[in-house]
C-alpha positions as CSV (number, residue, x, y, z in Angstrom):
1,M,79.5,20.0,194.4
2,I,75.6,20.6,194.7
3,L,74.9,23.0,197.9
4,I,71.5,23.3,199.7
5,S,71.2,26.3,201.5
6,A,68.0,26.5,204.1
7,S,66.1,29.7,204.8
8,F,67.1,29.5,208.6
9,G,70.8,30.0,207.5
10,S,72.2,26.5,207.2
11,Q,73.9,25.1,204.3
12,F,74.7,21.5,203.5
13,Q,76.0,19.3,200.6
14,Q,73.4,17.2,198.1
15,I,74.1,13.7,198.6
16,D,74.3,11.2,195.1
17,K,71.2,9.7,194.7
18,K,69.9,10.9,197.9
19,S,66.7,13.0,199.0
20,I,67.1,16.5,200.0
21,L,65.7,15.1,203.4
22,D,68.3,12.6,203.8
23,S,70.9,14.9,202.6
24,A,70.0,17.3,205.5
25,E,70.0,14.4,208.2
26,A,73.2,13.2,207.3
27,A,74.7,16.8,207.7
28,G,73.0,16.8,211.0
29,F,70.0,19.3,210.2
30,Q,66.5,18.1,211.2
31,F,64.2,19.0,208.3
32,P,60.2,18.5,209.2
33,Y,59.0,14.8,207.9
34,S,56.7,11.9,208.6
35,C,56.2,9.0,205.9
36,R,59.5,9.6,204.1
37,G,57.6,8.0,200.5
38,G,55.4,11.4,199.2
39,R,52.5,10.3,200.6
40,C,51.9,13.2,203.4
41,S,52.6,17.0,203.3
42,S,54.7,17.0,206.6
43,C,58.3,17.6,205.0
44,K,56.8,20.2,202.4
45,C,59.1,23.1,201.6
46,K,59.5,26.0,199.0
47,V,62.3,26.1,196.3
48,L,63.4,29.6,196.4
49,S,65.9,29.2,193.5
50,G,67.7,26.5,191.7
51,E,66.1,23.3,190.3
52,T,65.1,19.6,191.5
53,D,64.6,16.2,190.4
54,I,62.1,14.0,191.2
55,L,62.6,10.7,193.1
56,S,58.8,9.6,193.2
57,E,55.1,10.8,193.1
58,E,54.4,13.8,195.4
59,L,51.1,12.6,196.2
60,G,50.9,14.7,199.7
61,L,50.7,17.8,197.5
62,T,47.8,19.6,195.4
63,E,48.4,21.0,192.1
64,D,48.4,24.7,193.4
65,Q,50.8,24.0,195.8
66,K,53.1,22.2,193.1
67,L,52.7,25.7,190.9
68,Q,53.6,27.6,193.7
69,G,56.9,26.1,194.3
70,W,56.4,23.5,196.9
71,I,58.1,20.4,196.9
72,L,58.3,17.2,199.2
73,S,62.0,16.9,200.6
74,C,61.6,13.2,201.0
75,V,61.1,12.5,197.2
76,R,63.1,15.1,195.7
77,I,66.9,15.6,194.9
78,A,68.7,18.9,193.9
79,A,69.8,19.1,190.5
80,T,71.2,22.5,190.9
81,D,72.6,24.5,194.0
82,L,69.2,25.3,195.7
83,Q,67.6,27.7,198.1
84,L,64.9,26.3,200.5
85,E,62.1,27.9,202.5
86,V,61.9,25.5,205.2
87,E,61.0,25.0,208.8
88,N,63.5,25.6,211.5
89,L,63.8,23.0,213.8
90,S,67.2,23.5,215.0
91,N,65.8,24.7,218.8
92,L,65.7,21.0,219.1
93,P,68.3,18.3,219.3
94,L,68.3,16.1,216.2
95,I,67.4,12.7,218.0
96,K,69.2,9.6,215.9
97,P,67.3,6.6,215.5
98,K,68.6,3.4,217.6
99,T,67.4,-0.1,217.9
100,F,66.4,-1.5,221.4
101,P,65.3,-4.8,222.5
102,S,61.9,-4.8,224.3
103,K,59.3,-6.8,225.7
104,I,55.4,-6.6,225.8
105,D,54.6,-5.8,229.3
106,L,50.7,-5.6,228.9
107,V,48.6,-6.2,225.7
108,T,45.1,-5.2,226.1
109,K,42.0,-5.3,223.6
110,I,40.0,-2.0,224.3
111,S,37.6,-2.4,221.4
112,G,37.2,-4.8,218.5
113,E,39.4,-2.5,216.5
114,V,42.5,-1.3,218.7
115,V,44.6,-3.0,221.2
116,R,46.8,-0.9,223.7
117,V,50.3,-2.1,224.2
118,F,52.9,-1.3,226.6
119,L,56.4,-2.3,225.6
120,R,59.2,-2.6,228.3
121,L,62.9,-1.9,227.7
122,P,65.9,-3.7,229.6
123,P,67.2,-1.8,232.5
124,G,69.7,0.6,231.8
125,S,68.2,0.9,228.1
126,K,66.1,4.0,227.3
127,V,64.6,5.5,224.1
128,E,65.0,9.5,223.8
129,Y,62.1,10.7,221.9
130,Y,59.9,14.0,221.8
131,A,55.9,13.5,222.6
132,G,54.3,12.9,219.2
133,Q,56.9,10.8,217.5
134,Y,56.7,7.2,216.4
135,I,59.0,4.1,216.7
136,E,58.8,1.0,213.8
137,V,58.3,-2.0,215.8
138,I,60.1,-5.3,214.2
139,L,58.9,-8.6,214.6
140,G,61.1,-11.1,212.5
141,S,61.4,-9.6,209.2
142,I,58.1,-7.4,209.4
143,R,58.3,-3.7,210.2
144,R,55.7,-1.6,211.0
145,S,55.5,1.9,212.6
146,Y,52.9,3.2,215.5
147,S,53.0,6.3,217.3
148,I,54.2,6.4,220.9
149,A,51.0,7.3,223.0
150,N,53.0,8.5,226.2
151,A,55.2,11.4,226.9
152,P,58.7,10.5,228.0
153,N,59.2,9.4,231.6
154,N,61.0,7.3,233.7
155,D,59.0,3.9,233.9
156,N,61.0,2.5,230.6
157,R,57.9,1.7,229.0
158,L,56.1,2.7,225.8
159,E,52.7,3.1,225.1
160,L,51.3,2.2,221.6
161,H,47.5,2.4,220.5
162,I,47.4,-0.6,217.3
163,R,44.6,-0.5,214.9
164,K,43.4,-3.7,213.2
165,V,44.2,-3.9,209.5
166,D,42.2,-6.5,207.6
167,Q,44.3,-9.4,206.5
168,G,47.3,-7.8,208.2
169,T,50.2,-9.8,209.3
170,M,51.1,-7.7,212.2
171,S,47.4,-7.1,213.1
172,E,47.0,-10.7,213.4
173,Y,50.0,-11.0,215.8
174,W,48.9,-8.3,217.8
175,F,45.1,-9.4,218.0
176,E,45.6,-13.3,218.3
177,N,49.1,-14.2,219.5
178,A,50.9,-11.6,221.3
179,R,51.3,-12.5,224.8
180,K,53.2,-10.6,227.9
181,N,57.0,-10.8,227.9
182,D,57.3,-11.5,224.1
183,L,60.5,-10.2,222.8
184,L,60.4,-7.7,220.0
185,R,62.9,-4.9,218.6
186,I,62.0,-1.2,218.3
187,N,64.0,1.2,216.2
188,G,63.3,5.0,216.6
189,P,62.6,7.9,216.8
190,F,61.1,8.9,213.8
191,G,59.2,12.0,212.8
192,T,58.6,15.7,213.9
193,F,55.0,15.7,215.0
194,Y,55.9,17.5,218.1
195,L,55.1,20.6,220.0
196,R,56.5,23.7,218.9
197,D,56.2,27.2,220.6
198,V,52.3,27.5,221.3
199,V,52.3,30.3,224.0
200,G,49.2,32.5,223.7
201,K,47.8,30.4,220.8
202,D,44.7,28.6,220.4
203,L,46.2,24.9,220.0
204,V,43.7,22.6,218.3
205,F,43.9,18.8,217.7
206,L,42.5,16.7,214.9
207,A,42.3,13.3,215.1
208,T,40.6,10.3,213.8
209,G,40.9,6.9,214.9
210,T,44.3,5.8,216.7
211,G,45.8,9.4,215.3
212,I,44.6,10.4,218.9
213,A,47.8,8.4,220.4
214,P,50.4,11.1,219.7
215,I,47.9,13.6,220.6
216,K,47.5,12.0,224.0
217,A,51.5,12.1,224.3
218,I,51.6,15.8,223.6
219,L,48.8,16.2,226.3
220,E,50.8,14.7,228.9
221,L,53.8,16.9,228.0
222,L,51.6,20.0,228.3
223,S,50.6,18.8,231.8
224,N,54.0,19.3,232.9
225,K,55.1,22.6,231.4
226,S,54.9,25.7,233.6
227,E,52.1,28.3,233.1
228,N,54.0,30.4,231.0
229,E,54.7,27.8,228.5
230,Q,50.8,27.2,228.1
231,P,48.7,27.9,225.1
232,E,45.9,30.2,225.5
233,S,43.3,27.4,224.8
234,V,43.3,23.7,223.8
235,T,40.8,21.6,221.9
236,V,40.6,18.3,220.8
237,F,38.4,17.1,218.2
238,W,38.4,13.4,217.7
239,G,36.4,11.8,214.9
240,G,35.4,8.0,214.4
241,R,32.4,6.1,212.7
242,D,30.7,5.5,215.9
243,L,31.1,5.9,219.5
244,I,33.1,3.0,220.1
245,D,35.9,4.2,217.8
246,L,36.5,6.9,220.4
247,Y,38.2,4.3,222.8
248,W,40.1,6.5,225.2
249,N,39.0,8.8,228.0
250,L,40.2,12.1,227.7
251,L,39.9,12.6,231.5
252,E,43.1,10.1,231.8
253,C,45.6,12.9,231.0
254,Q,44.5,15.3,233.8
255,Y,44.9,18.5,231.3
256,P,42.0,20.8,230.9
257,V,41.0,20.2,227.3
258,S,37.6,21.1,225.5
259,F,36.6,17.9,223.8
260,V,34.5,17.7,220.6
261,P,33.6,14.2,219.9
262,V,32.3,13.5,216.1
263,L,30.8,10.5,214.8
264,S,30.5,10.3,211.0
265,R,27.9,7.3,211.4
266,P,26.3,7.5,214.4
267,L,23.8,5.1,215.9
268,K,20.2,6.6,216.6
269,G,20.3,8.8,219.8
270,W,23.9,10.5,219.4
271,S,23.2,14.3,220.0
272,G,26.8,15.3,219.5
273,K,28.7,16.5,216.4
274,V,28.1,14.4,213.1
275,G,30.3,14.7,210.0
276,Y,34.2,15.3,209.8
277,V,36.6,16.8,212.3
278,Q,37.5,19.5,210.1
279,D,34.1,20.4,208.9
280,V,32.9,20.7,212.6
281,F,36.0,22.8,213.7
282,I,35.6,25.6,210.9
283,G,31.7,25.5,211.6
284,M,32.7,26.8,215.1
285,A,34.1,29.9,213.5
286,P,37.4,30.0,215.1
287,N,40.0,32.8,215.0
288,L,42.4,31.2,212.6
289,N,44.9,34.4,213.3
290,K,45.9,33.1,216.8
291,T,45.6,29.4,215.8
292,V,47.5,26.1,215.8
293,V,46.5,22.9,214.3
294,Y,47.9,19.5,214.7
295,A,46.1,16.8,212.6
296,C,46.9,13.0,213.1
297,G,45.0,10.1,211.3
298,S,44.2,9.2,207.6
299,D,45.8,10.9,204.8
300,K,42.2,11.5,203.3
301,M,41.3,13.6,206.7
302,I,44.8,15.5,206.7
303,R,44.6,16.5,202.8
304,S,40.9,17.5,203.2
305,A,41.6,19.8,206.5
306,S,45.0,21.1,205.2
307,D,43.2,22.5,202.1
308,L,39.9,23.7,204.0
309,L,41.9,25.3,206.6
310,I,44.5,27.0,204.7
311,N,41.6,28.2,202.1
312,Q,39.9,30.0,204.9
313,G,42.9,31.7,206.2
314,L,45.3,29.6,208.5
315,A,48.8,30.2,207.9
316,A,50.1,27.3,206.1
317,E,53.3,27.2,208.4
318,M,50.6,27.0,211.4
319,F,49.2,23.2,210.2
320,Y,51.1,20.5,211.3
321,S,50.4,16.8,210.3
322,D,51.1,12.9,210.7
323,A,49.3,10.9,208.2
324,F,48.6,7.3,208.5
325,V,49.2,5.9,205.3
326,A,49.4,2.2,204.0
327,S,51.6,-0.2,205.5
328,G,55.1,0.1,204.3
329,F,54.8,3.8,204.4
330,I,54.1,4.8,207.9
331,H,52.1,4.0,211.1
332,N,48.6,2.7,211.6
């Protein structure tokens, strides 16, 4: 029997042919994760002692991180007894994913590239989740994952922001065929892109495209927290190619944030920030010693942001991410 010990004091058994992440969850422990396919870095943890075997390539780690002992728990298996340095998420109960029927309550095209969907659950059914998590939407044999764009509430609806994918089967449904009262199934929740303790911190969100969706949910959550649970400040950097990509009005969230729109290919006349969100953020000379960063969007942005900010002095444990990678791995 191979035992895995976590730095927060818990111990569990390695399950034969299962990843460290799956083994932890089977034992009732929540490890951080997002894509579950080695593509992002959300589930990274550090080997303090012991050996592991790799199940598939760790694309979410740099070569330097690998040399320092970091692994991705979703694609590693313990080969010997193991001690891991890993974030302690035991303060929040593990919500086990469940499958629910749902109907489309509203589908609205809010730009040429994004539709806003509200799903309605049957009376008496309620999906428990933390703001920032995602669900799978099931249409026949097709499954796609989308972040939930609203904080938990009592109206029995889930909001999704869905980006168009060229030649995507699910995209064709959402943009051409989806109608009110269509019956779908959802499965979830998934992911650990939810708010930790940020009291007294400068909370910074970096988003590209529909990566704003889970951030919207977290901002709604913050608006319901008491004053003594609030961060020192909240800033949202949201990036797109042109202004039309920034499809959501942040004033809707009714939470006091500093909003910095960033365009990479603006049309003539744009007087705002140009480039990439992570570069604009670091160019404002932030105090990284009191900053917590939540980044959501393309895996390219997240890898670049992680490398840049950590090299500039941000503590690695203060960078949380949710990467939107190819269909079949995670949401888009």
